[in-house]
C-alpha positions in Angstrom: 93.2 123.4 136.6 96.3 121.2 136.7 96.1 117.4 136.5 98.7 115.3 138.2 100.9 113.0 136.1 99.6 109.5 136.8 102.3 107.1 138.0 103.2 104.2 135.7 102.8 100.9 137.5 105.6 99.4 135.4 108.0 102.1 136.4 108.7 101.0 140.0 112.2 101.7 141.0 112.8 104.1 138.1 113.1 107.9 138.3 109.9 109.9 138.6 108.4 110.0 135.1 106.6 113.2 135.7 109.9 115.0 136.1 111.2 113.4 132.9 108.2 114.5 130.9 108.3 118.0 132.4 112.0 118.3 131.4 111.2 116.9 127.9 108.5 119.5 127.5 111.0 122.3 128.4 113.4 120.8 125.8 110.7 120.8 123.2 110.0 124.5 123.8 113.7 125.1 123.7 114.0 123.4 120.3 111.1 125.5 118.9 112.6 128.7 120.4 116.0 127.9 118.8 114.4 127.6 115.4 112.4 130.8 115.8 115.5 132.7 117.0 117.4 131.5 114.0 114.8 133.3 111.9 115.4 136.5 113.8 119.2 136.4 113.5 119.3 135.5 109.8 117.8 136.5 106.5 115.0 134.0 107.0 111.6 134.8 108.3 110.8 133.5 111.8 108.0 131.4 110.5 110.1 129.7 107.7 113.0 129.1 110.1 110.5 127.7 112.7 108.9 125.3 110.1 112.0 124.3 108.2 114.6 124.3 111.0 115.6 120.8 112.1 115.1 121.7 115.8 111.3 122.4 115.3 110.9 119.4 113.1 112.6 117.2 115.7 110.5 118.8 118.4 107.2 118.1 116.7 108.2 114.5 116.0 109.0 114.1 119.8 105.6 115.7 120.5 103.9 112.9 118.5 106.1 110.1 119.8 105.7 111.1 123.5 102.2 112.5 123.7 100.8 109.2 124.9 102.9 109.4 128.0 101.4 112.8 128.9 97.8 111.9 128.0 95.4 112.8 130.9 97.9 115.1 132.5 98.3 118.9 132.5 101.4 118.4 130.2 99.1 117.1 127.5 97.8 120.7 127.0 101.4 121.8 126.3 102.0 119.1 123.7 98.7 120.0 122.0 99.8 123.7 122.1 103.1 122.9 120.5 101.7 120.7 117.8 99.0 123.2 116.9 101.5 126.0 116.8 103.6 124.1 114.2 100.7 123.0 112.0 98.9 126.4 112.1 102.1 128.2 111.2 102.5 125.8 108.3 99.0 126.5 107.2 99.6 130.3 107.2 102.9 129.8 105.4 101.0 127.9 102.6 98.5 130.7 102.4 101.3 133.3 102.2 102.9 131.2 99.5 99.7 131.1 97.5 99.4 134.9 97.8 103.1 135.4 96.8 102.4 133.7 93.5 100.8 136.8 92.2 102.6 140.1 92.1 99.7 141.9 93.7 99.6 139.4 96.6 103.3 139.6 97.4 103.0 142.5 99.9 100.2 140.7 101.6 102.2 137.5 101.7 105.1 139.3 103.3 102.9 140.8 105.9 101.2 137.5 106.6 104.6 135.8 107.1 105.7 138.6 109.5 102.5 138.3 111.4 102.8 134.5 111.6 106.4 134.9 112.9 105.2 137.2 115.6 102.4 134.8 116.5 104.9 131.8 116.6 107.1 133.8 119.0 104.1 134.7 121.2 103.0 131.0 121.3 106.4 129.8 122.3 106.9 132.4 125.0 103.4 132.0 126.4 103.6 128.3 126.4 107.0 128.1 128.0 106.1 130.7 130.7 102.9 128.8 131.5 104.9 125.5 131.7 107.4 127.2 134.0 104.5 128.1 136.3 103.5 124.4 136.1 100.1 125.3 134.7 98.1 123.8 131.8 97.5 125.7 128.6 93.9 126.9 128.0 91.9 124.5 125.8 90.3 127.2 123.7 
């Protein structure tokens, strides 16, 4: 189910805000993807590059600053998807860090970081492809 972007009554005579927010959502996916790709092309893990790279940090800040403009629209689901991807990746990185403290947990920490990196890439791709189809993300 897709919800239309509601027109802003104060925006008369300005460009269509729905196109602006759609473009911004594409840009945010692009910033997240850039950070994840940096992890693939360097010695860093995807998840650490995703969480510590400035593009993803800028993207999640934009998500929080602009989510009021997409509230009640199908784009809201994408903002929620992007924000949750960032915070759950951080959660799993913290868990991996706690495992890495012990020598026994180090292999598990490495596997968890690799799995989280794959999960992050999946979330970026699935979200961006769904956005490209102009569909909302599932709420589950």
